[in-house]
C-alpha positions in Angstrom: -21.8 15.7 -2.1 -19.9 13.6 -4.2 -16.5 14.1 -6.2 -15.1 12.4 -9.1 -12.9 9.6 -8.4 -9.0 10.2 -8.9 -7.8 9.6 -12.4 -5.4 7.1 -13.6 -1.9 9.0 -13.9 0.5 7.9 -16.1 4.1 9.1 -16.6 4.2 12.5 -18.3 1.0 13.6 -16.5 0.9 16.8 -14.4 -0.6 17.0 -11.2 -0.4 20.7 -10.1 3.0 21.8 -10.8 4.9 18.4 -11.1 5.4 16.0 -13.6 4.6 12.4 -12.7 7.6 10.0 -13.6 6.6 6.6 -12.1 4.5 5.3 -9.2 6.2 4.2 -6.0 3.7 2.8 -3.8 -0.3 2.1 -3.6 -2.3 2.2 -0.4 -6.1 2.0 0.9 -6.7 5.9 0.3 -3.8 6.9 -1.9 -1.3 6.4 -4.5 2.6 7.8 -4.1 4.2 8.4 -7.2 7.6 9.7 -8.1 7.3 13.3 -9.6 9.4 16.3 -10.4 9.1 19.9 -10.2 9.6 22.5 -13.2 12.9 23.1 -11.4 14.0 19.7 -11.1 13.3 18.7 -7.8 12.2 15.0 -6.7 9.2 14.7 -4.8 7.0 11.7 -3.4 3.5 12.7 -4.8 0.6 11.2 -2.8 -3.1 11.4 -4.4 -5.9 10.7 -2.9 -7.8 7.5 -4.9 -11.1 7.6 -2.9 -14.3 10.1 -3.3 -16.0 10.4 -0.1 -16.3 13.5 1.7 -14.9 11.7 4.9 -11.6 10.6 3.2 -11.6 14.1 1.9 -11.5 15.6 5.1 -9.1 13.2 6.6 -6.5 13.7 3.8 -6.8 17.6 3.9 -6.1 17.0 7.8 -3.3 14.7 6.5 -1.9 17.9 4.6 -2.5 20.2 7.6 -0.7 18.0 10.0 2.5 17.5 8.0 2.9 21.1 7.1 2.5 22.0 10.6 6.0 19.8 11.4 9.7 20.7 10.9 12.6 19.0 11.5 15.2 17.1 10.2 14.1 13.7 11.0 10.7 14.1 9.1 9.5 14.3 5.5 8.6 18.0 4.7 5.8 19.0 2.5 6.8 20.9 -0.4 3.2 21.6 -1.9 -0.7 20.6 -1.7 -3.6 21.1 -3.0 -6.1 19.3 -0.7 -9.2 20.8 -2.2 -8.3 19.6 -5.9 -10.5 17.7 -7.8 -8.0 15.0 -7.0 -6.3 16.0 -3.7 -2.7 15.8 -3.8 0.4 16.4 -1.3 4.1 16.6 -2.5 6.6 15.8 0.0 10.7 15.4 0.2 11.7 12.1 -1.9 13.4 9.9 0.7 15.0 7.1 -1.1 15.4 4.8 1.7 14.3 1.4 3.0 12.3 1.2 6.3 13.2 0.0 9.8 11.0 -3.1 8.8 12.6 -3.7 5.5 16.1 -3.5 6.9 15.3 -5.7 10.3 14.0 -8.1 7.9 17.1 -8.5 5.4 19.9 -7.4 7.9 19.1 -8.3 11.4 18.7 -6.4 14.4 21.0 -3.2 15.6 23.4 -3.2 18.1 23.4 -0.7 21.1 25.2 2.2 19.6 23.2 2.2 16.3 20.0 1.9 18.2 20.6 4.8 20.5 21.7 6.6 17.4 18.3 5.7 15.6 16.2 6.3 18.8 17.8 9.7 19.1 16.7 11.0 15.8 13.2 9.0 16.2 13.0 11.1 19.6 13.9 14.2 17.8 11.2 13.7 15.2 8.5 13.3 17.8 9.7 16.5 19.4 9.2 18.4 16.4 5.7 16.6 16.0 4.7 17.5 19.3 5.9 21.0 19.2 3.4 21.5 16.4 0.7 20.2 19.0 0.4 16.6 16.7 0.2 13.2 18.1 1.2 10.6 15.2 -0.5 7.4 16.5 1.0 5.2 14.2 4.7 4.9 15.0 6.0 1.2 13.9 9.1 0.3 11.7 7.3 0.4 8.5 6.6 4.1 9.3 10.1 4.8 9.6 12.7 5.5 6.8 16.2 5.4 7.6 19.0 7.1 4.9 22.2 7.5 6.2 21.9 10.5 7.4 19.3 9.6 10.1 15.8 8.5 10.2 12.7 10.1 8.8 9.4 9.6 10.2 6.5 9.4 7.7 2.8 8.9 7.2 1.0 11.1 8.9 -2.5 10.0 7.8 -4.0 9.3 11.4 -2.2 12.1 13.2 -4.4 14.5 14.7 -4.2 17.9 16.9 -4.9 17.1 20.7 -8.4 18.8 20.6 -9.2 16.3 17.3 -8.0 12.8 19.3 -11.2 10.5 19.0 -12.2 8.2 21.7 -14.7 6.0 20.1 -12.0 3.8 18.2 -8.2 3.2 18.6 -6.0 3.4 15.1 -2.5 2.0 14.3 -1.1 -1.3 14.6 -1.9 -3.1 17.6 1.5 -4.9 18.2 3.2 -1.2 18.6 0.3 0.8 20.0 0.1 2.1 23.5 -2.4 0.5 26.1 -4.7 3.3 26.2 -4.8 3.6 22.4 -5.8 -0.2 22.5 -8.8 0.6 24.9 -9.6 3.6 22.2 -9.0 6.1 24.9 -7.5 9.4 24.1 -3.9 9.5 23.1 -1.4 12.0 23.9 2.3 12.5 23.1 3.1 9.6 26.1 1.0 7.1 23.5 3.7 7.8 20.5 6.5 7.4 23.3 5.5 3.8 24.0 5.0 2.9 20.3 8.7 4.4 19.8 9.6 2.0 22.6 7.8 -0.6 20.9 9.7 -0.1 17.6 13.0 0.1 19.2 12.7 -3.4 20.9 11.7 -4.7 17.5 15.2 -3.0 16.5 17.0 -5.0 19.2 15.0 -8.2 19.4 13.7 -8.5 15.6 10.1 -8.8 17.2 7.3 -6.6 18.5 7.5 -6.6 22.7 4.9 -9.4 23.0 5.6 -13.5 23.9 4.8 -15.8 21.2 3.3 -13.0 19.0 3.2 -15.2 16.1 0.6 -17.9 17.9 -1.8 -15.3 19.0 -5.0 -14.6 17.7 -5.8 -10.9 16.8 -8.2 -10.6 20.1 -5.4 -12.4 22.7 -2.7 -9.3 21.4 -5.5 -6.9 21.7 -6.1 -8.0 25.2 -2.3 -8.2 26.0 -1.8 -4.6 24.4 -4.6 -3.0 26.2 -3.6 -4.4 29.6 0.3 -3.4 28.8 1.2 -7.1 29.2 4.5 -6.6 27.2 7.4 -9.3 27.1 10.6 -7.6 26.6 12.7 -11.1 27.7 16.1 -11.2 26.0 16.6 -7.5 25.6 20.3 -6.5 25.7 20.7 -5.3 29.3 22.6 -2.3 27.9 19.3 -1.2 26.7 17.0 -1.8 29.6 17.6 2.0 30.5 16.3 3.3 26.8 13.6 0.9 26.2 11.9 -0.1 29.2 10.7 3.3 30.6 9.1 4.0 26.9 7.1 0.7 27.6 5.6 1.5 30.9 1.9 0.7 31.2 1.1 4.4 32.7 1.7 7.0 30.2 2.9 9.7 33.1 5.4 7.4 33.9 7.2 7.2 30.3 9.9 9.9 29.1 9.4 12.7 26.9 11.2 12.9 23.6 13.6 15.2 25.0 14.5 13.3 27.6 15.3 10.4 25.2 17.4 12.6 23.2 19.6 13.5 26.1 19.7 10.0 27.2 20.5 8.9 23.8 23.5 11.4 23.5 25.0 10.5 27.0 25.3 7.0 25.4 27.0 7.7 22.5 29.3 10.6 24.3 29.6 12.8 21.2 26.0 13.1 20.6 23.7 12.0 17.9 25.2 14.9 15.5 28.5 13.3 15.8 27.7 10.0 14.1 26.0 11.1 10.9 26.7 9.4 7.6 25.8 6.3 8.9 29.2 5.5 10.6 27.5 4.1 13.8 25.3 1.6 11.5 26.4 -2.0 10.9 28.0 -2.4 7.7 25.5 -4.9 6.3 23.0 -1.9 7.4 24.7 0.6 5.6 25.4 -1.5 2.3 21.5 -2.0 2.1 20.5 1.6 2.7 23.0 2.5 -0.4 21.9 -0.4 -2.5 18.7 1.0 -1.9 19.6 4.3 -2.5 21.4 3.5 -5.8 18.7 1.4 -7.1 16.2 4.5 -6.4 18.4 6.9 -8.3 18.8 4.6 -11.1 14.9 4.1 -11.4 14.5 7.8 -11.3 16.9 8.2 -14.3 15.7 5.8 -16.2 11.9 7.1 -15.5 13.5 10.5 -16.6 15.0 9.2 -19.9 11.9 7.3 -20.8 9.5 10.2 -20.4 12.0 12.4 -22.3 13.1 15.7 -21.4 11.1 17.8 -24.3 7.8 15.5 -24.3 4.7 17.3 -23.4 3.0 16.4 -20.1 -0.7 15.9 -19.9 -2.9 17.7 -17.4 -4.0 15.7 -14.6 -6.5 18.0 -13.1 -10.0 17.4 -13.0 -10.9 20.5 -14.9 -8.8 20.0 -17.8 -10.6 17.8 -20.5 -13.4 16.4 -18.6 -15.8 16.3 -21.2 -13.5 14.2 -23.3 -12.3 11.8 -20.6 -15.9 11.1 -19.4 -17.6 10.9 -23.1 -18.9 7.0 -23.4 -16.4 4.7 -24.8 -17.4 2.9 -28.0 -18.0 -0.7 -27.3 -15.9 -3.2 -29.0 -17.7 -6.1 -30.3 -17.2 -9.0 -27.6 -15.4 -12.3 -28.4 -16.9 -13.8 -25.6 -20.3 -13.3 -23.5 -20.4 -15.3 -20.2 -24.1 -16.5 -19.1 -25.3 -18.0 -15.8 -26.8 -16.8 -12.5 -25.8 -13.5 -11.6 -25.7 -13.7 -7.8 -24.3 -16.8 -7.0 -21.1 -15.4 -8.3 -20.5 -18.9 -10.7 -21.1 -18.2 -14.3 -21.8 -20.7 -16.9 -20.0 -21.6 -19.9 -19.2 -18.9 -22.8 -21.1 -18.3 -25.9 -19.2 -17.5 -28.8 -19.9 -15.6 -31.6 -20.1 -17.7 -35.0 -16.5 -16.4 -36.2 -15.0 -17.4 -33.0 -16.7 -20.9 -32.8 -13.8 -23.0 -32.7 -12.2 -20.8 -29.7 -12.2 -22.6 -26.2 -14.6 -21.5 -23.5 -13.6 -18.9 -21.2 -14.8 -20.0 -17.9 -13.4 -17.4 -15.2 -16.0 -15.8 -13.1 -15.5 -12.7 -11.2 -16.0 -12.4 -7.7 -14.6 -9.2 -7.0 -12.8 -6.3 -8.7 -11.7 -3.9 -5.9 -10.4 -0.9 -7.9 -11.8 2.4 -8.8 -10.3 4.9 -11.8 -12.0 6.9 -14.4 -11.3 5.9 -18.1 -8.2 7.5 -19.3 -8.7 7.6 -22.9 -12.5 7.2 -23.9 -11.8 6.4 -27.4 -9.4 3.1 -26.6 -10.7 -0.3 -27.0 -7.8 -1.8 -25.6 -4.5 -3.1 -27.4 -1.6 -4.7 -26.6 0.5 -3.4 -23.8 2.9 -3.9 -21.0 1.8 -3.4 -17.5 3.5 -0.9 -15.5 4.6 -3.8 -13.1 4.4 -7.5 -14.3 0.9 -9.1 -13.3 0.9 -12.3 -10.8 -1.5 -15.2 -11.2 -1.6 -16.8 -7.9 -3.8 -19.7 -6.3 -5.8 -18.0 -3.4 -5.5 -20.0 0.1 -8.0 -17.7 2.0 -9.7 -14.0 2.1 -10.8 -11.9 4.9 -12.5 -8.4 4.4 -10.4 -5.3 5.0 -6.9 -4.6 4.7 -4.3 -7.4 5.1 -2.5 -7.1 8.3 1.0 -5.5 8.1 2.5 -8.8 8.8 0.9 -8.7 12.3 -2.4 -9.5 13.6 -4.3 -6.4 13.4 -8.5 -5.6 13.0 -10.6 -4.8 10.2 -11.3 -1.2 11.1 -9.4 0.0 13.9 -9.5 -2.8 16.7 -13.3 -3.3 16.4 -12.9 -6.7 14.4 -9.8 -8.7 15.2 -8.4 -10.8 12.4 -5.6 -13.2 12.1 -2.5 -12.4 10.9 -1.4 -13.0 7.1 1.8 -15.0 6.4 4.6 -12.4 5.5 4.2 -11.6 1.7 1.3 -13.5 1.0 -1.1 -10.9 1.9 -2.8 -8.7 -1.1 -5.3 -5.8 -0.2 -7.6 -4.4 -3.0 -7.4 -0.7 -3.2 -10.8 0.0 -1.7 -9.6 -1.7 1.6 -12.5 -4.1 1.6 -10.5 -7.3 0.9 -7.6 -9.0 1.7 -6.7 -12.0 -0.1 -4.1 -14.5 1.2 -2.4 -16.7 -1.4 -0.7 -20.3 -1.5 2.8 -20.8 -1.6 2.2 -22.3 -4.8 4.6 -20.4 -7.6 1.5 -19.3 -10.1 2.4 -17.2 -13.1 3.9 -13.9 -13.9 2.7 -12.2 -17.2 5.2 -9.4 -18.4 3.2 -8.7 -21.5 -0.3 -9.5 -22.6 -0.9 -10.2 -26.5 -4.2 -7.8 -26.3 -6.1 -6.2 -23.4 -9.9 -5.2 -24.2 -12.2 -3.4 -21.8 -16.0 -4.0 -23.5 -19.6 -3.2 -22.5 -21.9 -6.5 -22.9 -24.7 -5.0 -24.9 -26.2 -8.5 -26.3 -29.4 -9.6 -25.4 -29.3 -11.6 -22.5 -25.7 -11.0 -21.8 -24.1 -10.1 -18.4 -24.5 -6.4 -18.9 -21.9 -3.7 -17.5 -18.5 -3.9 -18.6 -16.2 -6.8 -18.7 -12.0 -7.0 -19.0 -10.7 -9.5 -21.6 -6.9 -10.8 -21.9 -5.1 -12.6 -24.4 -1.9 -14.1 -23.2 1.2 -15.1 -25.5 1.6 -18.6 -26.3 3.7 -19.8 -23.5 1.4 -18.0 -21.2 -1.5 -19.6 -22.4 -0.1 -22.7 -21.8 0.7 -21.7 -18.5 -2.5 -20.2 -17.7 -4.6 -23.3 -18.9 -2.3 -25.5 -16.6 -3.2 -23.3 -13.9 -6.9 -22.9 -14.2 -7.1 -26.7 -14.5 -5.2 -27.1 -11.3 -7.5 -24.9 -9.2 -10.9 -25.8 -11.0 -13.2 -27.6 -8.5 -11.5 -27.1 -5.3 -13.5 -26.0 -2.2 -13.8 -22.9 -0.3 -11.5 -19.9 -1.4 -9.1 -22.3 -3.1 -11.2 -22.6 -6.3 -10.0 -18.9 -7.0 -6.8 -16.8 -8.5 -5.7 -13.9 -7.4 -4.6 -11.4 -10.1 -2.1 -9.0 -8.2 0.5 -6.6 -8.8 3.6 -5.8 -6.5 3.9 -6.7 -3.1 0.3 -6.0 -2.0 -2.0 -4.8 -4.4 -4.9 -6.9 -5.4 -6.2 -6.1 -8.9 -9.1 -9.0 -9.3 -10.0 -12.3 -7.5 -11.8 -14.5 -10.0 -13.3 -18.1 -9.2 -12.3 -20.6 -11.7 -14.8 -23.5 -12.5 -13.0 -25.4 -15.4 -9.4 -25.1 -17.3 -9.4 -22.1 -19.7 -7.8 -22.9 -22.8 -7.1 -21.0 -26.1 -5.2 -17.9 -24.7 -8.3 -15.9 -24.1 -10.2 -15.2 -20.7 -12.8 -12.9 -19.8 -11.7 -12.3 -16.3 -13.8 -9.7 -14.9 -17.6 -9.1 -15.9 -20.5 -7.0 -14.9 -18.2 -4.0 -14.0 -18.9 -0.2 -14.2 -17.3 1.3 -16.7 -14.5 3.3 -14.5 -13.9 -0.2 -12.9 -13.3 -1.9 -16.4 -11.0 1.1 -17.6 -8.7 1.0 -14.7 -8.3 -3.1 -14.7 -7.5 -2.8 -18.6 -5.3 0.3 -17.8 -3.5 -1.9 -14.7 -3.3 -4.8 -17.1 -1.4 -2.9 -19.9 -4.1 -1.7 -22.2 -2.7 1.5 -24.1 
């Protein structure tokens, strides 16, 4: 059985009883939106963007797990409908940076602050374990830190004890317990090890393994599986907290309750007495408050942009299904790509006579990896501003699967080790099948296209399927011509460009075989209708 893929959700649309304000983040299985209830409560709304039965089951399990957890140090579930045509879950919105973001921006924590954070994380684990769950992916990026105390998030691979898988280990290698790295059953003690690894990162600025930046993925996996950590350089005052958590033997690790008690003893007045961020370094407090202020301003702007009284369109699959799935009219194409379809190298563009003077477009689609249905079937694509600026960057290399989160990891669980990706240079497709690493060259940024069109190629001898064409403004057209001329003719993956949004989202990768002048380019061909529709929408088609 198959379900419809998740819809493109725009500000003003409704999911359940919540009105979407803006997109917050994108991941392999879902997107997270900022949304608001009829009563004005702000939530983080997660939707499933894939359509397989397995993914729907995983999402339903995530909802069940998150609903079972109750604690001040976890993000609570407000409402959810995992059985909807587009499954969704609304959680408490926490406008705070992650521990990873804070360490990268502000440096490591001192002893008192680290014990305070550790106590909050241990209390979160106690809540989770009391509910009969194991998180299985504790790491710095999965812990948010408002000044009130840490919040543990992302229960995507949490499982009840009787559902723990033995065939594969999940999570991030650098923070995984030895038994998890070996693919063995995971229990509460596995989360404690990951907590200890995260605390070491807060204290030292690196995971607890020597020379991790030089390690291959398989070497890191072997060290993690054998428990060969390296905690050199750790402040002796932190030994009593972190060393026991990193014991290779799960039975020797402390429980979350024991950790809370230990931290309370160190802090004297206990974690509750240090609420409000008073124990944090001034740099951390300033960064947290700045992040909160930025998110608050963005929330106000989203509400003002949406308008208090504007009607919200339904985002449910049941409402208006016929209209959204009606075939879109095919605009007359201004370019047609010819050439061998399977090689990934397309020939020169054969233009209609009325546009014979326009330069040839020679970009060839290598992979379009986002999937969403047509939002407005009657649209032919017009000038518009993307939700986020679109960057076009030179490709250095590519690899299958999700880009590692700043560390060496693997394509699926731990089965296929892959090299680390330099921070800020990895972009992953929405279907999790491709990671593109971009070069350090500046590339170009497009804040607005002059025109974006999705059209069906129905010409005799054409490529067939759907295509997406963009038209640049004059200044961007010059930059694009220079960029394509620089990339064309290179060897390997470096003859390609990545079209990206945000910090890690790959929209499309295209191969360039010649300089593209004239301000127009067909950047994707031979797509499904839904694929072309979403790419056009992401690029700003209105």
